[in-house]
C-alpha positions as CSV (number, residue, x, y, z in Angstrom):
1,M,0.0,0.0,0.0
2,S,1.3,3.4,-0.8
3,F,0.9,6.5,1.2
4,A,-1.5,7.9,-1.3
5,E,-3.8,4.9,-0.7
6,L,-4.3,5.6,3.0
7,P,-7.7,6.9,4.1
8,S,-7.6,10.7,4.2
9,G,-7.9,10.8,8.0
10,R,-4.7,8.8,8.3
11,R,-2.5,10.8,5.9
12,N,0.3,12.7,7.5
13,P,3.1,13.0,5.0
14,Q,5.7,13.9,7.5
15,S,5.0,11.1,10.0
16,A,4.7,8.5,7.2
17,I,8.0,9.4,5.7
18,V,9.7,9.5,9.1
19,A,8.3,6.1,9.9
20,V,9.6,4.6,6.6
21,I,13.1,6.2,7.3
22,V,13.2,4.9,10.8
23,G,12.3,1.4,9.6
24,L,15.0,1.5,6.9
25,L,17.6,2.6,9.5
26,L,16.6,-0.2,11.8
27,G,16.7,-2.8,9.1
28,D,17.6,-2.4,5.4
29,G,19.5,0.9,5.2
30,H,22.2,3.0,6.7
31,L,23.5,6.6,6.6
32,E,26.7,7.4,4.8
33,T,28.6,10.6,5.0
34,Q,30.9,12.1,2.3
35,N,33.0,15.2,1.8
36,G,34.2,15.3,5.3
37,G,30.7,15.2,6.8
38,R,29.2,17.9,4.6
39,T,26.8,15.6,2.8
40,H,24.8,12.6,3.8
41,R,22.7,10.0,2.2
42,L,20.5,7.1,3.1
43,K,21.7,4.0,1.3
44,V,19.5,0.9,0.8
45,E,20.9,-2.2,-1.1
46,H,19.0,-5.4,-2.0
47,G,19.2,-8.3,-4.4
48,A,16.9,-9.0,-7.4
49,A,14.4,-10.8,-5.2
50,Q,13.4,-7.6,-3.5
51,K,12.9,-5.6,-6.7
52,A,9.2,-4.9,-6.0
53,Y,10.1,-3.5,-2.6
54,L,12.8,-1.3,-4.0
55,E,10.4,0.0,-6.7
56,W,7.9,0.8,-4.0
57,L,10.6,2.7,-2.0
58,A,11.6,4.6,-5.2
59,R,8.0,5.7,-5.7
60,E,7.6,6.8,-2.1
61,F,10.8,8.8,-2.1
62,G,10.7,9.8,-5.8
63,D,10.9,13.6,-5.0
64,W,14.0,13.0,-2.8
65,L,16.0,10.8,-5.2
66,L,19.0,12.6,-6.6
67,S,20.5,9.6,-8.5
68,G,19.2,6.6,-10.3
69,W,18.5,3.4,-8.6
């Protein structure tokens, strides 16, 4: 289910995105720093078996993606 499919009373973009980010940090992803700590990114890596999950993440974070996946 995507965020857009939630009933209107349960839509809170900020808390939904924060919940997904926390879940990623607790499981699948990690933060990386570059340029002496000036830039940061959330990195998530999976195999081909999780393609559908990664596509869902890409749709949910589409406005935030700076590079291809």
